[in-house]
C-alpha positions as CSV (number, residue, x, y, z in Angstrom):
1,M,0.1,0.1,0.1
2,G,1.0,3.5,-0.6
3,Q,-0.7,6.8,-0.3
4,P,-4.4,6.7,0.4
5,D,-7.0,7.1,-2.4
6,K,-8.3,10.6,-3.3
7,E,-11.8,9.4,-2.4
8,P,-13.5,10.4,0.8
9,I,-14.8,7.6,3.0
10,V,-15.8,9.9,5.8
11,Q,-17.3,13.4,5.5
12,L,-18.3,15.8,8.3
13,S,-20.3,19.0,7.3
14,H,-20.8,21.7,9.8
15,V,-21.3,19.1,12.6
16,S,-21.9,20.2,16.1
17,L,-22.0,17.7,19.1
18,A,-23.3,18.0,22.6
19,Y,-24.2,15.9,25.8
20,Q,-27.4,16.4,27.5
21,H,-27.2,16.5,31.2
22,G,-30.5,15.5,32.6
23,H,-33.0,18.3,32.1
24,A,-30.2,20.8,32.0
25,Q,-29.3,22.7,28.8
26,S,-26.9,20.7,26.7
27,A,-23.2,21.6,26.7
28,T,-21.6,21.9,23.2
29,I,-18.4,19.8,22.8
30,L,-17.7,20.4,19.1
31,E,-18.9,23.1,16.9
32,D,-19.2,23.6,13.2
33,V,-16.7,20.8,12.4
34,T,-16.3,20.2,8.6
35,L,-13.6,17.8,7.3
36,S,-13.1,14.8,4.9
37,I,-11.1,11.7,5.5
38,Q,-9.8,9.8,2.4
39,R,-10.2,6.1,1.8
40,G,-7.2,4.4,3.1
41,E,-5.8,7.3,4.9
42,K,-4.2,7.3,8.6
43,F,-6.1,10.4,10.1
44,M,-4.9,11.6,13.5
45,I,-6.7,13.7,15.9
46,I,-5.1,15.8,18.6
47,G,-6.2,18.7,20.9
48,P,-6.3,19.8,24.5
49,S,-7.5,17.4,27.1
50,G,-11.5,17.3,27.3
51,C,-11.9,19.1,23.9
52,G,-13.9,16.5,22.2
53,K,-11.5,14.2,20.3
54,T,-13.3,10.9,21.8
55,T,-16.6,12.4,21.0
56,L,-15.7,13.1,17.5
57,I,-14.9,9.4,16.7
58,K,-17.8,8.3,18.7
59,A,-20.1,10.2,16.1
60,I,-18.1,8.8,13.3
61,G,-18.8,5.3,14.9
62,G,-22.5,6.0,15.1
63,F,-22.7,6.2,19.0
64,L,-23.6,9.8,19.0
65,K,-25.9,11.8,16.9
66,A,-24.9,15.2,15.6
67,R,-27.0,18.0,17.0
68,Q,-26.4,20.0,13.9
69,G,-24.9,19.0,10.5
70,E,-24.2,15.6,9.1
71,V,-21.7,12.6,9.4
72,T,-21.5,10.3,6.4
73,V,-19.6,7.1,5.8
74,N,-19.2,6.0,2.3
75,G,-21.7,8.6,1.3
76,V,-24.4,7.3,3.6
77,P,-25.5,9.4,6.7
78,V,-24.4,7.7,10.0
79,K,-27.4,6.8,12.1
80,K,-26.0,3.9,14.2
81,P,-23.0,1.8,14.7
82,G,-22.0,-0.8,12.1
83,P,-19.4,-3.5,11.4
84,D,-17.9,-1.3,8.8
85,R,-16.4,0.7,11.7
86,A,-14.4,-1.2,14.3
87,F,-13.1,0.3,17.7
88,V,-9.9,-0.2,19.6
89,F,-9.9,1.6,22.9
90,Q,-7.1,2.7,25.3
91,D,-8.5,0.3,28.1
92,F,-6.6,-3.0,28.3
93,E,-9.5,-4.8,29.4
94,Q,-11.4,-5.0,26.0
95,L,-11.6,-8.8,25.7
96,F,-14.0,-11.1,27.4
97,A,-12.0,-12.3,30.5
98,W,-13.7,-16.0,30.3
99,R,-12.7,-16.5,26.6
100,T,-9.3,-17.2,25.2
101,V,-7.8,-14.7,22.8
102,L,-8.6,-17.0,19.9
103,D,-12.2,-17.4,21.2
104,N,-12.7,-13.7,21.7
105,I,-12.1,-13.2,17.9
106,V,-14.0,-16.3,16.8
107,Y,-17.1,-15.1,18.9
108,A,-16.9,-11.6,17.4
109,L,-16.9,-13.0,13.9
110,Q,-19.8,-15.5,14.7
111,V,-21.9,-12.8,16.1
112,T,-21.2,-10.0,13.4
113,K,-20.4,-11.9,10.3
114,H,-22.3,-15.2,11.0
115,L,-19.5,-17.3,10.0
116,P,-19.3,-21.1,10.7
117,R,-16.9,-21.9,13.5
118,R,-14.2,-23.6,11.5
119,Q,-14.2,-20.5,9.2
120,A,-14.0,-18.1,12.1
121,I,-11.2,-19.9,13.5
122,D,-9.2,-19.7,10.4
123,K,-10.0,-16.1,9.9
124,A,-9.1,-15.4,13.7
125,S,-5.9,-17.4,13.3
126,F,-4.8,-15.2,10.3
127,Y,-5.4,-11.9,12.1
128,L,-3.6,-13.2,15.2
129,E,-0.6,-14.1,13.1
130,L,-0.9,-10.6,11.4
131,V,-0.4,-8.8,14.8
132,D,2.2,-11.1,16.1
133,V,0.1,-12.6,18.9
134,A,-0.6,-16.1,17.5
135,A,1.6,-17.6,20.3
136,A,-1.1,-16.4,23.0
137,A,-4.2,-17.8,21.1
138,D,-5.0,-20.3,23.8
139,K,-4.3,-17.9,26.7
140,Y,-6.8,-15.9,28.7
141,P,-6.6,-12.1,28.9
142,H,-5.5,-12.0,32.4
143,M,-2.4,-13.9,31.4
144,L,-1.2,-11.2,29.0
145,S,0.8,-8.0,29.2
146,G,-0.9,-4.7,28.2
147,G,0.8,-4.7,24.9
148,M,-0.3,-8.2,24.2
149,K,-3.9,-7.4,25.1
150,Q,-3.9,-4.3,22.7
151,R,-2.4,-6.6,19.9
152,A,-5.3,-9.1,20.6
153,A,-7.8,-6.2,20.6
154,L,-6.5,-4.9,17.3
155,A,-6.6,-8.4,15.9
156,R,-10.2,-8.7,16.7
157,A,-11.0,-5.4,15.2
158,L,-9.2,-6.1,12.0
159,A,-10.7,-9.7,11.6
160,L,-14.1,-7.9,11.1
161,E,-12.4,-6.5,8.0
162,P,-13.9,-2.9,8.5
163,D,-13.7,0.0,6.2
164,I,-12.7,2.1,9.1
165,L,-10.6,1.4,12.2
166,L,-11.4,3.9,14.9
167,M,-8.6,4.0,17.6
168,D,-8.9,6.0,20.8
169,E,-5.5,6.4,22.4
170,P,-4.9,2.8,21.8
171,F,-1.1,3.0,22.9
172,G,-1.6,5.8,25.5
173,A,-1.3,3.5,28.6
174,L,1.8,1.4,27.3
175,D,5.4,2.0,28.3
176,A,7.4,4.0,25.6
177,I,9.3,1.2,23.9
178,T,6.2,-1.1,23.6
179,R,4.2,1.9,22.4
180,N,6.8,2.5,19.7
181,Q,6.9,-1.1,18.7
182,L,3.2,-1.1,18.2
183,Q,3.3,2.2,16.2
184,L,5.6,0.6,13.8
185,E,3.5,-2.6,13.6
186,L,0.4,-0.5,12.9
187,N,2.2,1.0,10.0
188,T,3.0,-2.4,8.7
189,I,-0.5,-3.4,9.1
190,W,-1.8,-0.5,7.4
191,R,0.5,-1.3,4.3
192,R,-1.0,-4.8,4.2
193,T,-4.5,-4.2,4.7
194,G,-5.2,-0.6,3.6
195,V,-7.7,0.1,6.1
196,T,-8.7,3.6,6.9
197,I,-7.5,4.5,10.3
198,V,-8.9,7.3,12.5
199,L,-6.7,7.5,15.7
200,V,-7.1,9.9,18.7
201,T,-3.9,10.7,20.4
202,H,-2.3,13.1,22.9
203,S,1.2,12.4,21.4
204,I,2.5,14.8,18.9
205,Q,5.2,12.3,17.9
206,E,2.7,9.6,17.3
207,A,0.3,11.9,15.3
208,V,3.3,13.0,12.9
209,F,4.8,9.5,12.7
210,L,1.7,7.7,12.0
211,G,-0.5,10.1,10.2
212,H,-1.1,11.2,6.6
213,H,-3.1,14.2,8.0
214,V,-3.3,15.5,11.6
215,L,-6.7,17.4,12.7
216,V,-5.8,20.0,15.5
217,L,-9.0,20.8,17.6
218,S,-9.2,23.9,19.7
219,S,-10.2,23.8,23.4
220,S,-13.9,23.2,24.1
221,P,-16.1,23.8,22.5
222,A,-13.8,22.6,19.8
223,R,-13.4,23.7,16.3
224,V,-11.0,22.7,13.6
225,L,-7.8,24.9,14.2
226,E,-6.0,23.3,11.3
227,I,-5.6,19.9,9.3
228,V,-1.8,19.4,8.8
229,D,-0.4,17.2,6.0
230,T,2.1,15.0,7.5
231,S,2.3,12.2,4.9
232,Q,5.9,12.9,4.2
233,A,7.3,12.9,7.8
234,E,7.4,9.3,8.7
235,D,11.3,9.5,9.4
236,L,11.8,10.6,13.0
237,D,15.2,12.2,11.9
238,S,13.9,14.1,9.0
239,P,13.6,18.1,8.9
240,A,10.0,17.5,7.9
241,F,9.3,15.5,11.1
242,T,10.8,18.1,13.3
243,A,9.1,21.0,11.5
244,H,5.6,19.4,11.8
245,S,6.1,18.4,15.4
246,L,7.1,22.0,16.5
247,H,4.2,23.5,14.4
248,L,1.7,21.2,16.1
249,Q,3.2,21.9,19.4
250,S,2.9,25.6,18.9
251,L,-0.7,25.2,18.0
252,L,-1.5,23.1,21.2
253,V,0.5,25.3,23.5
254,R,-1.8,28.2,22.4
255,Q,-4.7,26.1,23.6
256,D,-3.3,24.4,26.7
257,K,-0.7,26.1,28.8
258,D,-0.3,23.0,30.9
259,L,0.9,20.9,27.7
260,I,3.7,18.6,28.9
261,R,6.4,18.0,26.3
262,E,6.7,14.4,25.6
263,Q,10.0,12.3,25.8
264,V,10.5,10.7,22.5
265,V,12.2,7.2,22.4
266,P,14.1,6.9,19.2
267,L,12.5,4.1,17.2
268,S,15.9,2.8,16.2
269,I,15.7,1.2,19.8
270,V,13.0,-1.1,18.8
271,Q,13.7,-1.8,15.2
């Protein structure tokens, strides 16, 4: 796989999102957001804490309805969740504790794709191999490290063969070296599958390294500050990577004076 197609798979047109607190007036979280995400793209979302990054991908996933505007996927207005959009969350405990890693994926395939068990096992095994967790197929989630649990959750999401993979801080709770390993592997998986990835992160390094485009949201109620093309900045040692990182940092610092500069672990350590 190379660059993404020039065909939008996700479009938001003047979207505003709000949460209702009982009978109180709803609080606007995102306001007048318009953007397009291309098919096969890795699209990153960053912004100050609490600005609505997770809210935005929940709307794409169909878990929240826009108060104003429209969210479309493949040209169809989003009304509810669907198997064309799969989620991977930050929480390590995404798997059913009473099922093995393999059975977690087999169960998801049987429920959503209605596959016969033998076919589901074959597909599950393929994706466990893809994310390098096949050796843990017969283990239960409590027997796995945080990184292995995230690999298994990623395998389950990919096994559904969604059009869009929605990832909410998927590596945020991992140690730096494991995080960088999974960043590298996510790029490899993207090259092999071409799945569209929409990923929320607090890490500028992660956004620039992984993303073709980075959406920068303002503080809440969030608006689009800028969408930065980072497709030529995968090399951590390149001038483009440094320039984009500094630019994104300057945008965020204006929004969040408490922004803590991250410590970047060179990827050469884990290659």
